Each structure stands twice: as structure tokens, then as C-alpha cells.
C-alpha positions in Angstrom: 65.4 -124.2 70.1 64.0 -127.2 68.2 62.3 -128.4 71.4 60.3 -125.3 71.9 58.9 -125.1 68.4 56.2 -127.7 68.8 54.9 -126.0 72.0 54.6 -122.7 70.3 53.0 -124.2 67.2 50.4 -125.8 69.4 49.4 -122.5 70.8 48.7 -121.0 67.4 49.9 -117.7 66.0 46.7 -115.8 66.9 46.8 -117.0 70.5 50.4 -116.1 70.9 49.9 -112.5 69.6 46.8 -112.1 71.8 48.6 -113.3 74.8 51.6 -111.1 74.2 49.4 -108.0 73.8 47.5 -108.7 76.9 50.7 -109.2 79.0 52.7 -106.3 77.7 52.2 -102.6 78.7 52.0 -99.7 76.2 55.5 -98.5 77.3 57.0 -101.8 76.3 55.3 -101.6 72.9 56.8 -98.1 72.3 60.2 -99.4 73.5 60.0 -102.2 70.9 59.0 -99.9 68.1 62.0 -97.6 68.9 64.3 -100.6 68.8 62.9 -101.7 65.5 63.3 -98.2 64.1 66.8 -98.0 65.2 67.5 -101.4 63.7 66.0 -100.4 60.4 68.0 -97.1 60.3 71.1 -98.9 61.1 70.7 -101.7 58.6 70.6 -99.2 55.7 67.7 -101.0 54.0 65.7 -98.8 51.6 62.4 -100.6 51.2 61.2 -100.3 54.8 59.0 -97.5 56.2 58.2 -96.7 59.8 54.6 -96.3 60.8 53.2 -92.9 61.2 53.6 -91.5 64.7 50.5 -90.6 66.8 51.4 -86.9 66.4 51.3 -86.9 62.6 48.2 -84.7 62.5 49.9 -81.9 64.4 53.0 -82.2 62.3 51.1 -81.8 59.1 49.6 -78.5 60.4 53.1 -77.2 61.0 54.2 -78.3 57.5 51.2 -76.4 56.0 52.0 -73.3 58.0 55.6 -73.4 56.9 54.5 -73.8 53.3 52.1 -71.0 53.6 54.7 -68.7 55.0 57.1 -69.7 52.3 54.4 -68.9 49.6 53.7 -65.5 51.2 57.4 -64.7 51.3 57.8 -65.6 47.7 54.7 -63.4 46.9 56.2 -60.5 48.8 59.4 -60.9 46.8 57.5 -61.0 43.6 55.6 -57.8 44.6 58.8 -56.1 45.6 60.4 -57.1 42.3 57.3 -55.8 40.4 57.5 -52.4 42.3 61.2 -52.1 41.5 60.6 -53.0 37.9 57.8 -50.3 37.7 60.1 -47.7 39.3 62.9 -48.7 36.8 60.4 -48.3 33.9 59.4 -44.9 35.1 63.0 -43.7 35.4 63.8 -45.1 32.0 60.7 -43.3 30.5 61.8 -40.0 32.1 65.3 -40.4 30.9 64.0 -41.1 27.4 61.8 -38.0 27.5 64.7 -35.8 28.7 67.0 -37.1 26.0 64.4 -36.6 23.3 63.7 -33.1 24.5 67.4 -32.3 24.4 67.7 -33.6 20.8 64.7 -31.5 19.8 66.0 -28.3 21.4 66.3 -25.2 19.2 69.8 -24.0 18.8 68.7 -20.3 18.9 66.2 -20.0 21.7 67.3 -23.2 23.7 63.7 -24.4 24.0 61.7 -27.2 22.4 61.4 -26.4 18.7 58.2 -24.8 17.6 57.2 -25.3 13.9 60.6 -26.8 13.2 62.6 -26.1 10.0 65.7 -27.6 8.7 68.7 -25.8 7.1 69.9 -27.1 3.8 72.4 -28.7 3.3 73.8 -29.0 6.9 70.5 -30.4 8.3 70.5 -28.4 11.5 67.1 -27.6 12.8 65.5 -24.6 14.5 62.2 -23.0 15.3 60.7 -21.4 12.1 60.4 -18.0 13.8 63.9 -18.1 15.2 65.2 -18.8 11.6 63.2 -16.0 10.2 64.6 -13.6 12.8 68.1 -14.8 12.1 67.7 -14.1 8.4 66.1 -10.7 9.1 69.1 -9.7 11.3 71.5 -10.3 8.5 72.2 -14.1 8.9 73.5 -15.6 5.6 74.6 -19.0 7.0 73.4 -21.7 9.4 73.0 -20.3 13.0 74.6 -23.4 14.4 77.6 -24.4 12.3 77.9 -21.1 10.3 78.2 -23.2 7.2 77.1 -21.9 3.8 73.4 -22.5 3.4 70.9 -22.0 0.6 67.4 -22.6 1.9 65.2 -23.6 4.8 62.4 -26.1 4.6 59.8 -27.2 7.1 60.6 -30.5 8.9 57.5 -32.8 9.1 59.6 -35.6 10.7 60.7 -33.3 13.6 57.2 -32.0 14.0 55.9 -35.6 14.4 58.6 -36.3 17.1 57.6 -33.1 18.9 54.0 -34.1 18.9 55.0 -37.5 20.4 57.1 -35.8 23.1 54.3 -33.4 24.0 51.8 -36.3 24.4 54.2 -38.0 26.8 55.1 -34.7 28.7 52.5 -31.9 28.0 54.4 -29.6 30.5 57.0 -28.9 27.8 54.5 -27.1 25.4 55.2 -23.4 24.7 53.0 -20.8 26.4 50.1 -19.4 24.3 51.8 -16.0 24.1 55.0 -17.5 22.8 53.1 -19.5 20.2 51.1 -16.5 19.1 54.2 -14.4 18.8 56.0 -17.1 16.8 53.0 -17.5 14.5 53.2 -13.8 13.6 56.7 -14.2 12.5 56.6 -17.6 10.7 53.7 -19.4 9.0 53.9 -23.2 9.4 54.9 -25.0 6.2 56.6 -22.0 4.7 60.0 -22.4 3.0 62.6 -19.7 3.3 65.6 -18.6 1.3 68.8 -17.7 3.0 70.4 -14.8 1.1 74.0 -15.2 -0.1 76.7 -13.4 1.9 76.7 -9.7 1.3 79.6 -8.1 -0.2 81.3 -5.8 2.2 80.5 -2.2 1.7 83.4 -0.5 0.0 85.5 1.5 2.4 85.3 5.2 1.8 88.2 6.7 0.0 90.2 8.1 2.8 92.4 10.9 1.7 96.1 10.4 2.3 96.1 14.1 3.3 93.0 14.7 5.4 93.3 18.4 5.1 92.6 18.4 1.4 89.7 17.1 -0.7 90.4 14.1 -3.0 89.0 14.0 -6.5 85.6 12.4 -6.8 85.0 9.5 -9.2 83.9 11.9 -12.0 87.0 14.1 -11.6 89.3 11.4 -12.9 89.8 11.7 -16.7 88.5 8.8 -18.6 86.4 7.5 -15.7 84.1 4.5 -16.5 80.9 6.5 -15.6 80.6 8.4 -18.9 80.6 11.9 -17.4 83.4 14.2 -16.2 83.3 17.1 -13.8 83.5 20.5 -15.5 85.6 21.7 -12.5 87.6 18.6 -11.4 89.1 18.7 -7.9 92.9 18.9 -8.1 94.8 16.0 -6.7 96.6 17.3 -3.6 99.3 14.6 -4.0 100.5 16.0 -7.3 99.3 19.6 -7.0 99.0 20.6 -3.4 99.2 24.3 -4.2 95.9 24.0 -6.1 94.4 21.6 -3.5 91.0 22.3 -1.9 91.1 22.6 1.9 88.2 20.7 3.5 87.8 23.2 6.2 86.3 25.5 3.5 83.5 23.0 2.9 82.8 21.0 -0.3 84.6 22.0 -3.5 82.5 23.9 -6.1 80.0 21.6 -7.9 80.5 18.9 -5.3 78.9 17.6 -2.1 79.1 14.6 0.2 77.0 11.5 -0.3 74.4 11.1 2.4 75.2 7.3 2.7 78.8 6.6 1.9 79.9 10.2 2.7 82.3 10.3 -0.3 82.6 13.4 -2.5 79.9 13.4 -5.2 79.6 15.6 -8.3 76.2 17.3 -7.8 75.5 17.5 -11.6 76.5 14.0 -12.5 73.7 11.9 -14.0 74.1 9.2 -11.3 73.7 11.8 -8.5 70.3 12.2 -6.9 69.0 14.6 -4.2 66.4 14.2 -1.6 63.7 16.9 -1.7 63.2 16.6 2.0 66.6 16.6 3.7 68.3 18.2 0.7 71.2 15.7 0.9 72.7 14.4 -2.3 73.6 10.7 -3.1 76.3 9.5 -5.4 74.6 6.4 -6.8 78.1 4.8 -7.1 79.3 3.8 -3.6 76.4 1.4 -2.8 73.9 1.8 -5.7 71.0 0.2 -3.7 71.3 2.8 -0.9 73.2 5.7 -2.3 70.3 7.2 -4.1 67.0 9.2 -3.6 64.1 7.6 -5.4 60.7 8.8 -6.5 58.3 9.5 -3.6 56.1 6.4 -3.7 58.6 3.8 -4.9 61.3 4.4 -2.3 62.1 1.7 0.2 62.0 2.2 4.0 65.2 2.1 5.9 65.0 -0.7 8.5 61.4 -1.7 7.8 61.4 -4.2 5.0 58.6 -6.3 6.4 56.3 -6.9 9.3 58.9 -8.6 11.4 61.0 -5.4 11.4 58.0 -3.4 12.5 57.2 -5.8 15.3 60.7 -5.5 16.7 61.1 -1.8 16.4 60.8 0.3 19.5 59.8 3.3 17.3 56.5 1.6 16.6 55.5 1.7 20.2 56.7 5.3 20.6 54.3 6.3 17.7 51.5 5.1 19.9 52.7 6.7 23.1 53.6 3.4 24.6 50.1 1.9 24.1 51.1 -1.7 23.7 47.5 -2.9 23.6 46.7 -0.8 20.5 50.0 -1.9 18.9 49.2 -5.5 19.4 45.8 -5.0 17.8 47.6 -3.3 14.9 50.0 -6.2 14.5 47.1 -8.7 14.5 45.4 -6.7 11.8 48.5 -6.4 9.6 49.2 -10.1 10.0 45.7 -11.1 9.1 45.5 -8.9 6.0 49.1 -9.3 5.1 49.8 -5.6 4.9 53.5 -4.7 4.5 55.2 -1.5 5.9 55.8 -0.3 2.3 52.1 -0.5 1.5 51.3 1.5 4.6 54.0 4.1 3.6 52.5 4.4 0.1 49.0 5.0 1.5 50.4 7.6 4.0 52.1 9.5 1.2 48.9 9.4 -1.0 46.8 10.7 1.9 49.3 13.5 2.7 49.4 14.6 -0.9 45.6 14.8 -0.9 45.5 17.2 2.0 45.7 21.0 1.6 48.9 21.4 3.6 50.6 18.3 2.2 54.1 17.9 3.9 54.1 21.3 5.7 53.3 19.9 9.1 56.3 17.5 8.9 58.7 20.2 7.9 57.3 22.4 10.8 58.3 19.6 13.2 61.8 19.5 11.6 61.6 15.8 11.0 64.1 15.9 8.2 66.9 17.8 9.9 70.2 16.1 10.9 69.2 12.7 9.6 72.5 12.0 7.9 76.1 12.4 8.9 76.6 15.1 6.3 74.9 18.5 6.1 72.2 19.0 3.5 72.0 21.9 1.0 69.6 24.8 1.0 66.1 24.1 -0.3 65.9 26.1 -3.5 62.1 26.2 -3.5 60.3 25.3 -0.3 56.8 25.5 -2.0 57.8 23.2 -4.9 56.2 19.7 -5.0 58.3 17.0 -3.4 59.3 14.3 -5.9 62.5 12.6 -4.6 63.0 11.1 -1.2 65.8 9.1 0.4 65.3 5.9 2.5 65.8 7.7 5.8 63.3 10.5 5.1 60.8 7.9 3.8 61.0 6.2 7.2 60.4 9.5 9.0 57.2 9.9 6.9 56.1 6.4 7.7 56.6 6.7 11.5 54.9 10.1 11.5 51.8 8.8 9.8 51.3 5.2 10.9 49.1 6.0 13.8 46.7 8.2 11.8 46.8 5.6 9.1 45.6 3.0 11.6 42.8 5.2 12.8 41.6 5.7 9.3 42.0 1.9 8.6 39.9 1.1 11.7 37.1 3.3 10.5 36.8 1.3 7.3 35.1 -1.4 9.3 37.5 -4.2 8.7 38.1 -4.8 12.4 35.9 -6.3 15.0 33.0 -4.4 16.4 34.6 -4.3 19.9 37.6 -2.5 18.5 35.6 -0.3 16.2 33.4 0.9 19.0 36.3 1.9 21.3 36.0 5.7 22.0 38.9 8.1 21.6 40.6 9.1 24.8 39.2 12.4 25.9 42.7 13.5 27.1 44.1 13.2 23.6 47.9 13.2 23.1 48.4 14.6 26.6 46.9 11.4 28.2 49.4 9.9 30.7 47.5 6.6 31.0 48.1 5.2 27.6 50.7 2.8 28.9 48.1 1.4 31.4 46.7 -1.7 29.8 43.3 -1.3 31.5 42.9 2.2 30.2 44.2 1.3 26.8 41.6 -1.5 26.5 38.8 1.0 27.2 39.7 3.7 24.7 42.2 4.6 22.0 44.6 7.5 21.5 43.2 9.9 18.9 45.0 11.4 16.0 48.0 13.6 16.5 46.7 16.1 13.9 42.9 16.6 13.9 42.6 17.4 10.2 44.4 14.2 9.3 41.2 12.1 9.8 38.9 14.5 7.8 40.1 13.5 4.3 
């Protein structure tokens, strides 16, 4: 090998490489490159790099395509994740709305609370109108837990939550008719008082011997009422021979109370008699109801306020089933805050100013068989009527409310459209009063023509 070095050195490096390139073919060059590459890979040296292959340009395009596909796949996955996330958010929002609506559900009507109120002290909440109706129907406790309650206050916090819920889901709002009906019963922001539990009505004194009359409260010597019967009823338990058989009617000087139906001393200071049904009331059994009061100061039975009037089927019967006219009446009474008792007092005053006064009512036998006991004989049918019971007062009210409304409309306190409605030409015999279209065109005239002349 030492002998060959000089000869190669004499040729020069440049000449040797040129001569080698000229003599070798391209296939030999590629073969040598492959051997060098294999030698490099096998040697494990890290600092050496192979030259780029002639097809590097094509390989770079494939790499870009694969990168682009990868980026598109990642983008599709992100889009899918975004859609799934949006669907999840929608489902969570709907679940939240449903849960909130369930929490804001009225325990009485099972719908979303309207004008919510809260019972004190149990903190249960209801619609204001539902709570009013509960109290009017005799409720003296919370409708939900039946716990002892004292008052009802409007709930601003719940109303705010209801407003938020309705903005998120307007489909849950009450219908206009429901809201209008509820507004007639309860005014928003109004506090209510729950009455204390009523004491149970005393049970009537049932005779141990049902064939004989038992002594009345005034028949007992030394009774706490300050008055004793001049002819006391014998006690059949101690003196059956002198007992009074009930099949013979009431004992002398006695009758039966029109409310509690116990025996009553007719001449006792606490006893009162209705000048219309001629039934006596003891004033002892239930003092608030067992009495006949003066004509204009008496309370109505079952019509303490406008809510009772709205719920009563008798109101619609007074207008021959004309629901359109009744709704107009209710709107008027609500707007002007007119109570049933005020209407009754004006009806009584109007009747007393007429020539016939209460005669038409007696002719229709309105005050017959009202109570469970029989009334006495009217001692003077032409005498002025001064005392009346709650039941007869209600009969007067129902008899005169339609004519009162006709007179009230003619005062001009209603809209022109209502004021200009003509009377139905068929009068009381009209069979189309229940037809809403006919009822909107005309109104039912007075039952008694002379009632509207005074």
C-alpha cells in the first residue's frame, strides 16, 4: 500500500475524482450510496446524515397532505365536541327550567303561581287568588301542611323568580282569561288574614225521649239568661205524665229556632222573629246566626263579598243564564268595589220607595219553606216589615239584583257601548239569552216593568 501512494499523489485529488466520475455509471453511484447508508446505520453514529433522495419533493407533498388531513380531523372533532357541548347546555337549561317551574307550582291549582303569596309562619306559597278562595271556603290553616296560620303576605321574591322563569320559557304564562279571573279575586300586593279555627256549632239538645219536648233554656229555673218562661215545659224524665208530646206541635209559648232548630221561648228578650218567613230565632244557640235583624243591617247568607257572588250559580240564574251580562256586572262591581251588602241595602231602599213595596215578593212565595221548621202565621200582612233573617235577606237580594243592575247602568257609570245596548224585545220569555252573540247585542229587560220607573 505504501508503494501506491506516490502514484496516486502524483495524479492529484481533483484528477482522481474526475476520472472516477467519468468511468463509473449512475447505477454504480447509487450502489455506493446505498452501501454508505447501510454502513452509517449499522455503525450507530449519531452525527451523520444521509443526503436527500431525488424524490424528496414528492415526499414533502405527501407529508403536507397527511398534516392537512390530520388538522381537518382535529377540526371535525372540535366541531363535534362543540355541538355535543351545545346540546348538553340546552338539556341542562331545559332541566333547570322544569325544576324551577316545579318549585314555583301552586299547591292548590297545580300551575305556575300567579301573584304569589306566602303563608305565615309555615312559609308555604300559593297563588293569591287560590289563597283567597281557600279562606272564603272556610280554610283556617295552611292549605298544604294544615298548620296553624295567622296571615298571608305577598311574596316579592317568588314573583321575581316567576318573572325570570317566564322570560326563559314564555309558554308557561297563564292565559288572559285565567289572569283576569284571578285579578278579580285577589289584588296584587294585598295582605290577607286567616281567621282562627271556628268553634264547632253546639249540637242541638237531643231529647232522651224523642216523643216529648225538652225544656228550653228559659224553662230551667235560675237560668243565666235573666228571664224565665211563664209556662215552663215539664221535664219528661222526671214528670212524664205532664210531658208535652211533640206530635202535638210546639208547647204553648214556644217555637223552634229557624237556625239551630232548638225549642225557643217566643216571648224571651233574646228571641227575634223574621217578618217575612215568620220564623223565630233563639239568639242563644249561635248568636251570630240565630237572630232576625233590622231590615237594612242584616247580613246575607252565603254572600259576604264579591268572591261569593262570582262563584254562586244563583247569580247566573237571576240573569236567565246570560253569562255575558253577568261578566259585565262583575267587572263593574270590581272596578267600583261594590259589595253584595251594599247592593242589598239599595235594593231594600228602592223596594220601600215603591207603592207595592214587598207585595210582589210575597206573591211569588219567595219566603215559604226556607227553613227546616215551619213559620208562624203572619199577624198583620199589611204591617211594615222591620225584621228579617239572613235567608230571607238573600232572597230579597237575588230577586232584585238584576233590576238593580239595570238602574245602575242607566246612571251612566258604564261605557257607552254597554249603555247603548237595547233591551231584548222578547223580554223574560227570550230563549236566546244564553247565546253569547245575542247577549252581546241586547240585554234582558227588567222582570217587573214598574221596578225601573222609580
